[in-house]
N, C-alpha and C positions, 0 to 999 in steps of 0.2 A: 420458459424455464421457471418452474415452481420449486422453491427450495424448502427443505424441512427445517424451519427455524425453531430454535428453542431459546430460553432465556439466557442472556449473557450480560456481564458487565462490560464496559467498553472503553478502556484506554486504547490509544492508537499511537505506536505499535503496542501489541499485547505482550503479556508475559510469555505466551506460547511461542511467539515469533523470535524472542531474544534479540531484538534489534534496538540499539540504543536511541537512535534519532532518525527522523525524516530529514531530508536536506534539500534546499533550493538555493542555487547561486544567483547573484545579480546577473542581469542580462549582458553585462560587459565581461563576464568571466570566461574562462577557457573551458571547453568541453573536456580537456585533459584532466580536469579535476573531478569528473564523475557525474556531471549533470548534462544531459544531451540537449535540453530545451529550456531550462531555467523557469519551469512552470510545473506544478504538480496539483492534480485534482483528486480529492477524496469524496466519497459519498457516505452519508450516515442514514441508516434505516431506523425509523421510529415506529413501533407497533401501533396498530389502530386502536388498541386498548389504552394507550397512553393519553391521559386527559390533562395532566399538569404540564405547564410550560417546560421547555427544554433549553439548554445552553450548549453551545459548542465552544469549548475552552482550548486555548492554545498556550502551551508551556514555552517560555523563552522566545516570544515572537520577534524581539528586537535583534538586530545584528550589531555586535560590538562587544560582546561579553566573553566570559571564560569558555563557554560551550562552543561558540561559533568558530568557523575556519577563516582565519585572517590571511589576506593577500595584500601585503603592503599596509597602508593606513586603511582602517575601516571606512568604507564609503558607500555601503550598500543599503538600499531601501527595499523592503518586501511588502507587497500588498496582499492582505488576506481578505477574501470576499465570500460571503455566504449567499446562496441562492436557493429558492424554493419555487413552488408553483408549477404550472403546466410547462413542460419542455425542459425542466431542470435536469432530468436524466434521460427522458425519452427521446430528446433531440439527439440524433446520431453523432453530431459534432461534439457532444459532451462526453462521448465514450470512444475517444480516439487516443492515440499516443502523442499527438502534436497539438499545441494550442493554436488551432486555425479554425476558420469559419465561425460558427455560432457556438463556440465552446463555452461562452458565458451565457448560455441560454437560461430561461426561467426568469423569475422575479428577483431582482437584487434586494436582499433583506437587510444586509449590513456589510460595511466594508471599513477597513482601517489600514493605513500604511505605517510601518514601523521602520525607524532607522536606528541610530544609537540612542538608547534610552535606558538608563540604569534602573528605572522603575520596573521594567519588565525583564531584566536580566535574571534568569533562573526563577522567574515568577510567572503566574498565570494571568492571561487576559481572557475575559468571557464575552462571547458574542451572544446576544439574546437579551431578554427571553423571547422565545418563539413558540407560538401555538403549534402543536404537532400538525394541525391541518394546513399550516402554511407550506408544508412540504408538498411534493408531488406524489399522489397515491399510486403506488406500484405494488399490487398484491403479490406478484411473483417474487419481489425482493423484500417482503416482510412488512410492508406498511408504507408510511410517508417518508419520502426521500429528500434529504437536504444535501446540497453540494457546497464544498468549500474549495476555493482555488487559491493556492499560494504562488505568487509570481514575483520574481526578482525584477523590479522595474528599473533599477539603476545599480551601478557599482559592480564589483567583481568578487566579493567575499561570499563564503558559504554560510547560509542561515540554517542552523540545526534546531529542530523544534519537535514537539509532540502535540497530540490532540487528546481530548476527553469529551465524550458525550455525557452530559450531566443534567440532573434535575436541579442543581444548585448553582448559583452565580459565583459563590466564593469558596466552593469545595467540590470535590469530585464524588458526586452521588450517582451511582450507575443508573441508567435507564434500562430497566429489566426488559429483556426481549429485543434490545437494540443490537446493532452490529455496524461495522464500517467496512468499506471495500474500495478498491481502486482497480484500474485497468493497466496502469503503468506505475511501477513502484520505484522511487528514487530514495535510497536510504544509505546510512552510514553503518559500516561494520565495526565491531569491537576491534581494538588493536591487539588484544590478547587472542592468539590463535587457538586457544583452548575453547573459546566461545563459538558455538555453531549457531548461525542465524537461519530462520525458517520463513518461507512464504508458502501460502496454501491456496492454490487455484482449485476451484470446484469443477469436477468432471460430471456434466449432466449426461443423460442417457443418449444424446445425439452425437457425442464426441467419439470418434473412432481413432483419431490421432491428434497429437498436438505438436506445436513447434514453439520451443522456448527461444527467446532472443535476449541476450544480456550485453550490456555496454560497460566498457572501462573496468572490467574485473581485474585488470593488471596482472593476469596470470598468477593470481594470489591464491593458488591452491585448487580445490576441486568444487564443482557444483554437481550435486547428485539428486536423484529422485528416489524417495521412499513412498511406497503405497502398499495397499493390501496384496499386490502381486509383484511389486518391484522392490528389490532389496539393495538399493544403491546403484541404480542405473546412471551412468555418468553422462553429463551434458557437455557439449562443446563450450569452451570458455574463451572470453575475449581478452585482448591485451590492453594496451594503453590507448584510450580514445577511439576504440573501434568496436564494432558489433560482431558477435558470433552467435550462430543459431544451430540448433539440432532438432531433428524430428523424432518423436517417440510414439510408438503404437499403444493405444489404449485397449486393455482387455475387457471382456464382459464383466469380470468381477470388480473392476475399478469404476464402473459407471455408478453414479449416485454417491460417490465418495470424494474426498479431497486428496490431492497430491501434497506431499511434503517436499518442497524444493529446498535443499539444504546447501548452505554456503560455508565451506570448510576451508579456513585459511591454513596455509602451510608456511608462510613467510612471517616470522616474528618481527622482522625489521620493517615490514610494510605498515606505515601509519596513515591514519586519516583516509582509509580507502572507502570511497563512495561508489555505488554501483546502481545501474538501472536494469529492470527486468520487465518484460511483458510476455504473454503467452497467447497463441492463437490456436483455433481448431483447424480441421481439414479444409474449411471454407475460408480461412483467413480472418475469421471473426474473433475478436478479443474475448478472453475468458476473465472473469473477475477474480481478484485475490481477496478473500474474506479474512479480515484480521483475526477473528475467531473462527477457526475452520469449521465449515458445515459438516456435521456428522462426527466431529471430534478429530483429534490428531490421528492420522492413519498409522496403523501398525501392520507390518509385513506378516502375512499368514503363510507359513512355510508349506502348508498342505496344498495351496493353490499353485497349479502349474507343475507339481511334482507327480510324476507318473510312477506307479509301482509296477514291478514286473510280475506278470502272471505266471503261475506254476504251469509248466508244460505237462 
């Protein structure tokens, strides 16, 4: 899979996604709170042209502040670990929906565990500097790949946080040509039901159908697909602490574009809703979600699939 990368700045989540935070609960938490495995992996792509060192910055990495989801007394510790080198991404265990096997593949470049620490409450912590060549070179994904794993190693609270791929240690300077992606997304929705969140899987030329699977949506409205050929195709949605899946046919016009999977709340009383999503192709292979959508945000083209009547 070779992707048509262009220059992007890279906060994670991005403005286009309209997602407030990523979320990872402590391993003693309940899956009913919206995290199925208490671990989340993201990858960062750094172009081969990047010569200056890069940093992976984490916003609010501690658990115990205003942003985080409290369950009783705060008692959660979260480990953030950065990996590069051979096998960082190419190892198949790094690209699954569960933290099993050799998911911590590659070279461990840096790691830190955060508990309750006011220093990092609503502030940034920077991992690095890293030489771009310390990542694993994956031409088809745009350059050198770094992996960061957030894992709730104790406690039961929800840690809400963000990432930024930066050239600066103390500020968010974008890495031009960079991007970030994951294969399973665990995130917080806005409480305001007027805010629609978006996730963008890339549809390569080999995909003829896909299966979306979502966890703990809490029947909180609709999940739908917008693409160049789909104008709001509905997905099956999950309830409390269970999975729901639906299959969707990919048309010829959609190959080489991104889907826009939209999360549309309908319950204004539903607060702190966290949800998990992954997507597979017809072979059961996971498709990546790029935080900045490849090819841009898809727009429905009315002319596609619309047949005009011929004059008799």
